[in-house]
FIVEXPA-712049 format. One record per residue (C-alpha): chain; residue number from 1; residue in three letters; y, z, x. Coordinates in Angstrom, 2 decimals, always signed. Each point is the difference from the previous one (the first is absolute). Layout:
<nodes>
NODE,chaine,num,residu,north,up,east
NODE,A,NUM,ALA,Y,Z,X;
...
</nodes>
This chain:
<nodes>
NODE,chaine,num,residu,north,up,east
NODE,A,1,MET,-26.60,-12.65,+5.17;
NODE,A,2,THR,-0.37,+2.61,+2.73;
NODE,A,3,PHE,-1.98,+3.18,-0.36;
NODE,A,4,PRO,+1.66,+2.78,-2.02;
NODE,A,5,GLY,+2.18,+2.31,+2.03;
NODE,A,6,ALA,+0.56,-2.47,+2.83;
NODE,A,7,PRO,+3.61,-0.90,+0.85;
NODE,A,8,THR,+1.16,-3.37,+1.12;
NODE,A,9,GLY,+2.23,-0.26,+3.04;
NODE,A,10,PRO,+0.31,-1.58,+3.41;
NODE,A,11,ARG,-3.64,+0.84,+0.73;
NODE,A,12,ASP,-1.40,-1.08,-3.37;
NODE,A,13,GLY,-3.71,-0.68,+0.21;
NODE,A,14,SER,-0.37,+1.81,+3.34;
NODE,A,15,ARG,+0.07,+3.51,+1.36;
NODE,A,16,LEU,+3.03,+1.87,-1.32;
NODE,A,17,ARG,+2.00,+2.75,+1.65;
NODE,A,18,VAL,-0.10,+2.71,-2.65;
NODE,A,19,LEU,+1.95,+3.25,-0.22;
NODE,A,20,ALA,-2.03,+2.44,-2.09;
NODE,A,21,ALA,+2.07,+2.68,-1.72;
NODE,A,22,MET,-2.23,+3.08,+0.24;
NODE,A,23,SER,+1.07,+2.87,-2.24;
NODE,A,24,GLY,-2.78,+2.34,+1.06;
NODE,A,25,GLY,-1.98,-0.61,-3.17;
NODE,A,26,VAL,-3.36,-1.66,-0.55;
NODE,A,27,ASP,+1.28,-3.23,-1.60;
NODE,A,28,SER,+2.33,-1.03,+2.84;
NODE,A,29,ALA,-2.63,+0.94,+2.59;
NODE,A,30,VAL,-2.66,-2.20,-1.63;
NODE,A,31,ALA,+2.54,-2.81,-0.44;
NODE,A,32,ALA,+0.82,+0.11,+3.73;
NODE,A,33,ALA,-3.70,+0.06,+0.88;
NODE,A,34,ARG,-0.72,-3.01,-2.21;
NODE,A,35,ALA,+2.89,-1.96,+1.50;
NODE,A,36,ALA,-1.31,+0.72,+3.51;
NODE,A,37,GLU,-3.56,-0.85,-1.02;
NODE,A,38,ALA,+1.26,-3.35,-1.36;
NODE,A,39,GLY,+1.04,-0.88,+3.54;
NODE,A,40,HIS,+3.72,+0.62,-0.19;
NODE,A,41,ASP,+1.98,+1.60,+2.82;
NODE,A,42,VAL,+0.87,+3.29,-1.71;
NODE,A,43,THR,+2.41,+2.73,+1.04;
NODE,A,44,GLY,+0.27,+3.21,-2.03;
NODE,A,45,VAL,+3.32,+1.67,-0.75;
NODE,A,46,HIS,+0.81,+3.22,-1.84;
NODE,A,47,LEU,+3.47,+0.32,-1.50;
NODE,A,48,ALA,+1.84,+3.25,+0.73;
NODE,A,49,LEU,+2.10,+0.26,-3.13;
NODE,A,50,SER,+1.48,+3.46,+0.39;
NODE,A,51,ALA,+2.22,+1.43,+2.72;
NODE,A,52,ASN,-2.03,+3.17,-0.58;
NODE,A,53,PRO,-3.55,-1.10,-0.95;
NODE,A,54,GLN,-1.01,+3.60,-0.68;
NODE,A,55,SER,+2.38,-0.05,-2.97;
NODE,A,56,PHE,-2.05,-2.72,-1.66;
NODE,A,57,ARG,-2.87,+1.01,-2.19;
NODE,A,58,THR,-2.97,+0.97,+2.13;
NODE,A,59,GLY,-3.71,+0.17,-0.79;
NODE,A,60,ALA,-2.06,-3.01,-1.09;
NODE,A,61,ARG,+2.94,-2.29,-0.61;
NODE,A,62,GLY,-0.80,-3.13,+1.98;
NODE,A,63,CYS,+3.69,-0.74,+0.43;
NODE,A,64,CYS,+2.71,+1.49,+2.17;
NODE,A,65,THR,-0.89,+3.34,+1.61;
NODE,A,66,ILE,-0.87,+0.88,+3.59;
NODE,A,67,GLU,-3.67,+0.36,-0.91;
NODE,A,68,ASP,+0.07,-3.44,-1.63;
NODE,A,69,SER,+1.34,-1.47,+3.24;
NODE,A,70,ARG,-2.84,+1.62,+1.90;
NODE,A,71,ASP,-2.56,-1.26,-2.53;
NODE,A,72,ALA,+1.37,-3.52,+0.38;
NODE,A,73,ARG,-0.18,+0.20,+3.80;
NODE,A,74,ARG,-3.62,+1.18,-0.09;
NODE,A,75,ALA,-0.90,-2.86,-2.36;
NODE,A,76,ALA,+1.65,-2.55,+2.32;
NODE,A,77,ASP,-1.97,+1.42,+2.93;
NODE,A,78,VAL,-3.27,-0.40,-1.91;
NODE,A,79,ILE,+0.88,-3.57,-1.05;
NODE,A,80,GLY,+0.99,-0.74,+3.60;
NODE,A,81,ILE,+3.54,-1.24,-0.56;
NODE,A,82,PRO,+3.33,+0.97,+1.62;
NODE,A,83,PHE,+2.01,+2.53,-1.95;
NODE,A,84,TYR,+3.67,+0.97,-0.16;
NODE,A,85,VAL,+2.27,+2.24,-2.05;
NODE,A,86,TRP,+3.27,-1.59,-1.11;
NODE,A,87,ASP,+2.96,+2.10,-1.07;
NODE,A,88,LEU,+1.47,-1.36,-3.23;
NODE,A,89,ALA,+1.21,+3.37,-1.26;
NODE,A,90,GLU,+3.67,-0.94,-0.27;
NODE,A,91,ARG,-0.71,-3.24,-1.83;
NODE,A,92,PHE,-2.41,+1.83,-2.34;
NODE,A,93,ARG,+2.59,+2.69,-0.72;
NODE,A,94,GLU,+2.68,-2.56,-0.87;
NODE,A,95,ASP,-2.07,-2.52,-1.92;
NODE,A,96,VAL,-2.55,+2.19,-1.75;
NODE,A,97,VAL,+0.96,+3.69,-0.10;
NODE,A,98,GLU,+3.74,-0.45,-0.62;
NODE,A,99,ASP,-0.70,-2.77,-2.50;
NODE,A,100,PHE,-2.41,+2.35,-1.81;
NODE,A,101,VAL,+2.64,+2.75,-0.23;
NODE,A,102,SER,+2.84,-2.29,-1.07;
NODE,A,103,GLU,-2.14,-1.66,-2.69;
NODE,A,104,TYR,-0.91,+3.35,-1.56;
NODE,A,105,ALA,+3.64,+1.08,+0.22;
NODE,A,106,ALA,+0.89,-3.08,-2.04;
NODE,A,107,GLY,-2.55,+0.86,-2.70;
NODE,A,108,ARG,-2.59,-2.55,+1.12;
NODE,A,109,THR,-3.66,+0.35,+1.01;
NODE,A,110,PRO,-0.78,-1.76,+3.32;
NODE,A,111,ASN,-3.35,-0.82,+1.59;
NODE,A,112,PRO,+0.25,+1.00,+3.70;
NODE,A,113,CYS,-3.35,-1.60,+0.96;
NODE,A,114,LEU,+1.19,-3.36,-1.26;
NODE,A,115,ARG,+3.28,+0.39,+1.86;
NODE,A,116,CYS,-1.89,+0.95,+3.18;
NODE,A,117,ASN,-2.04,-3.18,-0.19;
NODE,A,118,GLU,+3.13,-2.09,-0.53;
NODE,A,119,LYS,+2.28,+1.63,+2.58;
NODE,A,120,ILE,-2.33,+1.49,+2.60;
NODE,A,121,LYS,-3.49,-1.49,+0.24;
NODE,A,122,PHE,+0.92,-3.59,-0.81;
NODE,A,123,ALA,+3.60,-0.03,+1.24;
NODE,A,124,ALA,+0.75,+2.36,+2.90;
NODE,A,125,LEU,-3.60,+0.05,+1.26;
NODE,A,126,LEU,-0.59,-3.70,-0.59;
NODE,A,127,ASP,+3.27,-1.01,+1.67;
NODE,A,128,LYS,-0.89,+2.04,+3.07;
NODE,A,129,ALA,-3.53,-1.41,+0.03;
NODE,A,130,LEU,+1.22,-3.60,-0.14;
NODE,A,131,ALA,+2.54,+0.68,+2.75;
NODE,A,132,LEU,-2.86,+1.21,+2.18;
NODE,A,133,GLY,-2.07,-3.11,-0.65;
NODE,A,134,PHE,-2.40,+1.26,-2.65;
NODE,A,135,ASP,-1.08,-2.38,-2.74;
NODE,A,136,ALA,-0.82,+2.47,-2.77;
NODE,A,137,VAL,+0.24,+3.57,-1.20;
NODE,A,138,CYS,-3.27,+1.39,-1.31;
NODE,A,139,THR,-0.15,+2.91,-2.48;
NODE,A,140,GLY,-2.64,+1.73,-2.07;
NODE,A,141,HIS,+1.47,-1.07,-3.34;
NODE,A,142,TYR,-2.37,-1.31,-2.65;
NODE,A,143,ALA,+1.51,-3.41,-0.77;
NODE,A,144,THR,-0.71,-3.61,+0.92;
NODE,A,145,VAL,+2.10,-2.77,+1.55;
NODE,A,146,VAL,-1.23,-3.51,-0.77;
NODE,A,147,THR,+1.31,-2.95,+2.03;
NODE,A,148,HIS,-0.41,-3.51,-1.43;
NODE,A,149,GLY,-0.49,-3.17,+1.97;
NODE,A,150,ASP,+3.65,-0.97,-0.43;
NODE,A,151,GLY,+1.12,+3.30,+1.51;
NODE,A,152,ARG,+0.91,+1.71,-3.26;
NODE,A,153,ARG,-0.79,+3.71,+0.00;
NODE,A,154,GLU,-0.80,+2.20,-2.96;
NODE,A,155,LEU,-0.44,+3.76,-0.30;
NODE,A,156,HIS,-2.86,+0.96,-2.31;
NODE,A,157,ARG,-1.56,+3.16,-1.31;
NODE,A,158,ALA,-2.85,+1.50,+2.01;
NODE,A,159,SER,-3.50,-1.11,-0.92;
NODE,A,160,ASP,-0.69,+3.53,-1.22;
NODE,A,161,ALA,+2.55,+0.66,-2.76;
NODE,A,162,ALA,-0.64,+3.75,+0.18;
NODE,A,163,LYS,+1.44,+0.11,+3.55;
NODE,A,164,ASP,+2.65,-2.69,-0.39;
NODE,A,165,GLN,+3.34,+0.81,+1.69;
NODE,A,166,SER,+1.82,-3.28,-0.57;
NODE,A,167,TYR,+2.63,+1.79,-2.12;
NODE,A,168,VAL,+1.53,+1.74,+3.02;
NODE,A,169,LEU,-0.08,-3.31,+1.91;
NODE,A,170,GLY,+1.84,-1.92,-2.71;
NODE,A,171,VAL,+3.20,+0.21,+2.08;
NODE,A,172,LEU,-1.36,-2.25,+2.77;
NODE,A,173,ASP,+1.56,-3.44,+0.33;
NODE,A,174,ASP,-1.48,-3.24,+1.30;
NODE,A,175,ARG,+0.96,+0.68,+3.62;
NODE,A,176,GLN,-1.59,+3.43,-0.07;
NODE,A,177,LEU,-3.16,-1.30,-1.65;
NODE,A,178,ALA,-0.27,-2.57,+2.79;
NODE,A,179,HIS,-0.57,+2.84,+2.45;
NODE,A,180,ALA,-1.96,+2.45,-2.16;
NODE,A,181,MET,-3.70,+0.78,+0.40;
NODE,A,182,PHE,-1.97,+2.13,-2.47;
NODE,A,183,PRO,-3.64,+0.12,+1.20;
NODE,A,184,LEU,-1.09,+2.28,-2.86;
NODE,A,185,GLY,+1.40,-2.11,-2.82;
NODE,A,186,ASP,-3.05,-2.19,-0.62;
NODE,A,187,THR,-2.47,+2.86,+0.29;
NODE,A,188,LEU,-2.09,+0.59,-3.10;
NODE,A,189,THR,-1.00,+3.45,+1.16;
NODE,A,190,THR,+0.70,+3.51,-1.19;
NODE,A,191,LYS,+2.07,+2.48,+1.96;
NODE,A,192,ASP,-3.21,+1.83,+0.81;
NODE,A,193,GLU,-1.29,-3.19,+1.61;
NODE,A,194,ILE,+3.20,-0.34,+2.05;
NODE,A,195,ARG,-0.54,+3.56,+1.18;
NODE,A,196,ALA,-3.63,-0.78,+0.80;
NODE,A,197,GLU,+1.16,-3.01,+2.04;
NODE,A,198,ALA,+2.45,+2.22,+1.88;
NODE,A,199,GLU,-2.82,+2.42,+0.72;
NODE,A,200,ARG,-2.24,-2.79,+1.30;
NODE,A,201,ARG,+2.83,-1.06,+2.29;
NODE,A,202,GLY,+0.31,+3.55,+1.31;
NODE,A,203,LEU,+3.48,+0.58,-1.44;
NODE,A,204,ALA,+0.69,+3.71,-0.46;
NODE,A,205,VAL,+2.31,-0.71,-2.96;
NODE,A,206,ALA,-2.98,-1.12,-2.09;
NODE,A,207,ARG,+0.11,+3.13,-2.17;
NODE,A,208,LYS,+3.74,+0.59,+0.11;
NODE,A,209,PRO,+1.38,+0.22,-3.58;
NODE,A,210,ASP,+2.44,-2.64,-1.19;
NODE,A,211,SER,+3.74,+0.45,+0.26;
NODE,A,212,HIS,+1.89,+0.82,-3.17;
NODE,A,213,ASP,+3.41,+1.02,-1.30;
NODE,A,214,ILE,+3.05,-0.56,+2.24;
NODE,A,215,CYS,-0.43,+0.35,+3.75;
NODE,A,216,PHE,+3.49,+1.31,+0.76;
NODE,A,217,ILE,-0.10,+2.84,-2.56;
NODE,A,218,ALA,-1.86,+2.66,+1.96;
NODE,A,219,ASP,-1.07,+2.25,-2.87;
NODE,A,220,GLY,-0.28,-2.62,-2.72;
NODE,A,221,ASP,+2.93,+1.53,-1.92;
NODE,A,222,THR,+2.19,-3.02,-0.75;
NODE,A,223,GLN,+2.48,+1.96,-2.09;
NODE,A,224,GLY,+0.43,+2.61,+2.72;
NODE,A,225,PHE,+0.42,-2.71,+2.63;
NODE,A,226,LEU,+2.76,-1.64,-2.04;
NODE,A,227,ALA,+1.69,+3.33,-0.74;
NODE,A,228,LYS,+0.36,+0.73,+3.71;
NODE,A,229,ARG,+1.79,-3.33,+0.50;
NODE,A,230,LEU,+1.94,-0.33,-3.23;
NODE,A,231,GLY,+0.63,+3.64,-0.87;
NODE,A,232,THR,-0.44,+1.60,-3.40;
NODE,A,233,ALA,+2.27,-0.55,-2.97;
NODE,A,234,GLU,-0.75,+1.45,-3.41;
NODE,A,235,GLY,+0.03,-2.54,-2.78;
NODE,A,236,ALA,-1.07,-0.43,-3.59;
NODE,A,237,ILE,-3.23,-1.26,-1.50;
NODE,A,238,VAL,+0.85,-1.52,-3.38;
NODE,A,239,ASP,-1.93,-1.64,-2.78;
NODE,A,240,GLU,+0.79,-3.43,-1.41;
NODE,A,241,ASP,+2.87,+1.21,-2.17;
NODE,A,242,GLY,+1.62,+1.86,+2.90;
NODE,A,243,THR,-1.10,+3.51,-0.96;
NODE,A,244,ARG,-0.56,+2.16,+3.09;
NODE,A,245,VAL,-3.62,+1.19,+0.16;
NODE,A,246,GLY,-0.24,+1.20,+3.59;
NODE,A,247,SER,+1.50,-0.07,+3.48;
NODE,A,248,HIS,-0.93,-1.22,+3.46;
NODE,A,249,GLU,+1.18,+0.33,+3.61;
NODE,A,250,GLY,+0.43,-3.68,+0.77;
NODE,A,251,ALA,-0.60,-3.19,-1.98;
NODE,A,252,TYR,-1.53,-1.57,+3.12;
NODE,A,253,GLY,-3.07,+2.20,-0.53;
NODE,A,254,PHE,-1.15,-2.04,-3.00;
NODE,A,255,THR,-1.43,-3.43,-0.67;
NODE,A,256,ILE,-0.30,-2.12,-3.12;
NODE,A,257,GLY,-3.13,+0.87,-1.98;
NODE,A,258,GLN,-0.37,+3.47,+1.55;
NODE,A,259,ARG,-1.50,+2.63,-2.30;
NODE,A,260,LYS,-0.85,+3.00,+2.18;
NODE,A,261,GLY,+2.53,+2.34,+1.56;
NODE,A,262,LEU,+2.77,-0.57,-2.54;
NODE,A,263,ARG,+0.46,+3.73,-0.77;
NODE,A,264,ILE,+1.24,-0.67,-3.52;
NODE,A,265,GLY,+0.51,+3.19,-1.95;
NODE,A,266,THR,+0.42,-1.63,-3.41;
NODE,A,267,PRO,-3.08,-1.73,-1.48;
NODE,A,268,ALA,+0.32,-3.40,-1.62;
NODE,A,269,PRO,+0.32,+0.05,-3.82;
NODE,A,270,ASP,-3.33,-1.82,-0.34;
NODE,A,271,GLY,-1.69,+2.21,+2.59;
NODE,A,272,LYS,-0.94,-2.98,+2.17;
NODE,A,273,PRO,+0.54,-0.18,+3.77;
NODE,A,274,ARG,+3.25,-1.40,+1.32;
NODE,A,275,TYR,+0.44,-2.34,+2.93;
NODE,A,276,VAL,+2.86,-0.99,+2.27;
NODE,A,277,LEU,+1.70,-3.04,-1.56;
NODE,A,278,ASP,+3.11,-0.33,+2.13;
NODE,A,279,ILE,+1.60,+1.43,+3.14;
NODE,A,280,SER,+3.77,-0.04,+0.39;
NODE,A,281,PRO,+1.12,+1.00,+3.51;
NODE,A,282,VAL,+3.67,-0.47,-0.97;
NODE,A,283,ASP,+0.03,+3.03,-2.34;
NODE,A,284,ASN,-3.24,+1.53,+1.36;
NODE,A,285,THR,-1.70,-0.27,-3.39;
NODE,A,286,VAL,-3.66,-0.59,-0.82;
NODE,A,287,THR,-0.90,-1.33,-3.45;
NODE,A,288,VAL,-3.40,+0.73,-1.52;
NODE,A,289,GLY,-1.81,-1.22,-3.09;
NODE,A,290,PRO,-3.33,-1.05,-1.51;
NODE,A,291,ALA,-2.52,-2.24,+1.72;
NODE,A,292,GLU,+0.72,-2.97,-2.26;
NODE,A,293,ALA,+3.60,-0.03,+1.23;
NODE,A,294,LEU,-1.35,-1.07,+3.41;
NODE,A,295,ASP,-1.21,-3.36,-1.33;
NODE,A,296,VAL,+1.52,-2.76,+2.13;
NODE,A,297,THR,+0.01,-3.62,-1.14;
NODE,A,298,GLY,+1.75,-1.59,+2.98;
NODE,A,299,LEU,+1.77,+0.61,+3.28;
NODE,A,300,THR,+2.41,-1.49,+2.49;
NODE,A,301,ALA,-0.86,+0.27,+3.69;
NODE,A,302,ILE,+2.13,-0.76,+3.05;
NODE,A,303,ARG,-0.59,-1.22,+3.56;
NODE,A,304,PRO,-3.06,-2.16,-0.76;
NODE,A,305,ARG,-2.24,-0.82,+2.98;
NODE,A,306,TRP,-2.57,-2.77,-0.20;
NODE,A,307,CYS,-3.41,+0.08,+1.70;
NODE,A,308,GLY,-0.08,-3.66,+0.97;
NODE,A,309,ASP,+1.42,-2.73,-2.22;
NODE,A,310,VAL,+2.90,+0.81,-2.30;
NODE,A,311,PRO,-1.25,-0.33,-3.61;
NODE,A,312,PRO,+1.26,-2.98,-2.00;
NODE,A,313,ALA,+3.11,+0.38,-2.13;
NODE,A,314,GLY,-0.37,+1.14,-3.58;
NODE,A,315,GLU,-1.98,+2.65,-1.80;
NODE,A,316,ALA,-3.74,+0.16,+0.69;
NODE,A,317,ALA,-2.97,+2.23,-0.75;
NODE,A,318,TYR,-1.19,+2.51,+2.60;
NODE,A,319,THR,-1.50,+3.43,+0.18;
NODE,A,320,ALA,+1.99,+2.88,+1.43;
NODE,A,321,GLN,-0.83,+3.26,+1.76;
NODE,A,322,LEU,+2.56,+2.80,-0.19;
NODE,A,323,ARG,-1.47,+2.67,+2.29;
NODE,A,324,ALA,-2.44,+0.19,+2.87;
NODE,A,325,HIS,-2.96,+0.96,-2.15;
NODE,A,326,GLY,+1.20,-1.51,-3.25;
NODE,A,327,GLU,-1.76,-2.58,-2.11;
NODE,A,328,ASP,+0.93,-3.65,-0.40;
NODE,A,329,VAL,+2.02,-0.75,-3.13;
NODE,A,330,PRO,+0.78,-3.48,-1.39;
NODE,A,331,VAL,+3.65,-1.05,+0.27;
NODE,A,332,ARG,+2.32,-2.96,-0.11;
NODE,A,333,ALA,+2.53,-0.13,+2.83;
NODE,A,334,GLU,+2.73,-2.16,+1.46;
NODE,A,335,VAL,+2.83,+0.21,+2.52;
NODE,A,336,VAL,+3.49,-0.04,-1.53;
NODE,A,337,ASP,+3.06,+0.13,+2.25;
NODE,A,338,GLY,-2.04,+1.42,+2.84;
NODE,A,339,GLU,-1.59,+2.76,-2.10;
NODE,A,340,LEU,-3.54,+0.17,-1.32;
NODE,A,341,ARG,-0.23,+0.33,-3.78;
NODE,A,342,VAL,-3.36,+1.23,-1.32;
NODE,A,343,ARG,-1.19,+0.23,-3.61;
NODE,A,344,PHE,-3.19,+1.92,-0.82;
NODE,A,345,ALA,-2.56,-1.33,-2.47;
NODE,A,346,GLN,-0.48,+3.59,-1.20;
NODE,A,347,PRO,+2.27,+3.01,+0.61;
NODE,A,348,VAL,-0.80,+2.05,+3.10;
NODE,A,349,ARG,+0.95,+3.55,+0.93;
NODE,A,350,GLY,+1.11,+1.87,+3.10;
NODE,A,351,VAL,+2.15,-2.82,+1.40;
NODE,A,352,ALA,+2.73,+1.41,+2.24;
NODE,A,353,PRO,+2.91,-1.67,+1.80;
NODE,A,354,GLY,-0.67,-0.07,+3.74;
NODE,A,355,GLN,-3.66,-0.82,-0.39;
NODE,A,356,ALA,-1.30,-3.40,+1.04;
NODE,A,357,VAL,-1.32,-2.57,-2.44;
NODE,A,358,VAL,-2.52,-2.30,+1.66;
NODE,A,359,LEU,-0.91,-3.31,-1.68;
NODE,A,360,TYR,-3.47,-1.55,+0.22;
NODE,A,361,ASP,-1.41,-3.41,-0.88;
NODE,A,362,GLY,-3.65,+0.88,-0.32;
NODE,A,363,THR,-0.81,+1.80,+3.25;
NODE,A,364,GLN,+2.93,-1.58,+1.86;
NODE,A,365,VAL,+3.08,+2.12,+0.67;
NODE,A,366,VAL,+3.02,-2.05,-1.05;
NODE,A,367,GLY,+2.64,+2.48,+1.13;
NODE,A,368,SER,+1.76,+3.25,-0.75;
NODE,A,369,ALA,+3.39,+1.40,-0.96;
NODE,A,370,THR,+1.60,+3.41,-0.48;
NODE,A,371,ILE,+0.42,+1.11,-3.61;
NODE,A,372,ALA,+3.69,+0.47,-0.84;
NODE,A,373,THR,+0.07,+0.40,-3.79;
NODE,A,374,THR,-2.48,+0.18,-2.86;
NODE,A,375,GLU,+0.10,-0.97,-3.66;
NODE,A,376,ARG,-1.42,+2.54,-2.44;
NODE,A,377,ARG,-1.65,-0.86,-3.26;
NODE,A,378,GLU,+2.26,+0.79,-2.94;
NODE,A,379,ARG,-1.19,+2.80,-2.26;
NODE,A,380,PRO,+1.04,+0.85,-3.55;
NODE,A,381,ALA,+3.12,+2.16,-0.07;
NODE,A,382,ALA,-1.88,+2.76,-1.77;
NODE,A,383,ALA,-2.42,+0.26,+2.89;
NODE,A,384,HIS,+2.66,+1.48,+2.27;
NODE,A,385,ALA,+2.68,+1.17,-2.40;
</nodes>
């Protein structure tokens, strides 16, 4: 078994040509430095993902702005590696931004970071890297690739569960894993210690705050961003029996499980908070109800992608993660007619179509799929009469 984070390839066991994706943040800078320190031939690259980088959210983002590009360049200079900026703005717009907008328009809740990893960092970037003779793409993600003696590769959670980012990497397939390097994945250190390491290395990004939210929404206002692209259209907010209790300016501005910002004028009969239960873009209607109505017992997910070997046929026990910072929940799952069917051991809440479900076998990432439909737990008729 090779060391965690090391890809196999034509130079397996020797010095690798590594393309380090440098976002301008501290994690990717330290990852690039570690790869260079390990003796690999490292080149840094910053991805220009906007035709107008100033329109992307500025400040301490560690992602896609002009200042982030400059931070990445300074880090590469300190590490002593070549550095380039690659323009992938058009590909990013098509595969991530437009996908994000169309998913919300259809009443679903996408994860743009997961889509960026699938379509940009480990597809467009990796393809270009391989064409140029690189063996691996290195990123600052907290996850671990394990390669067995027979060549099998597995994606595992990071050694530090608190920093684990394997959920957003659950879309990677065997080919992509073969050329992925995550130097931070087996690090049992806190983020403060990563920052201290960056400081010792002389990297100016050592104290730069982490990125958050969505890089291509400049002001952090997702609803406003969507309204500019999809327009406004007044619609009804109804309770479970169809009674109108409020109005909205676009069903796309809501997500399953949402409680805040509903602007409901009529209180619930029991006085308890109401949550978004369903979004219907066809008639622009949002349905709300009590928290217990969110209980989901199962789901069907489409477009499954496997991180390594395809799981054996038939239902089996796994754990599942449903959001980037969500907890593991026990499930039984199987593939039926090309779709992933998942049954939860206990009902879970806040499950929305468009999200990714990622399956785990212990710490190993089995694969992921996009949630298409959910099954709600039946409640007594009186509970929502």
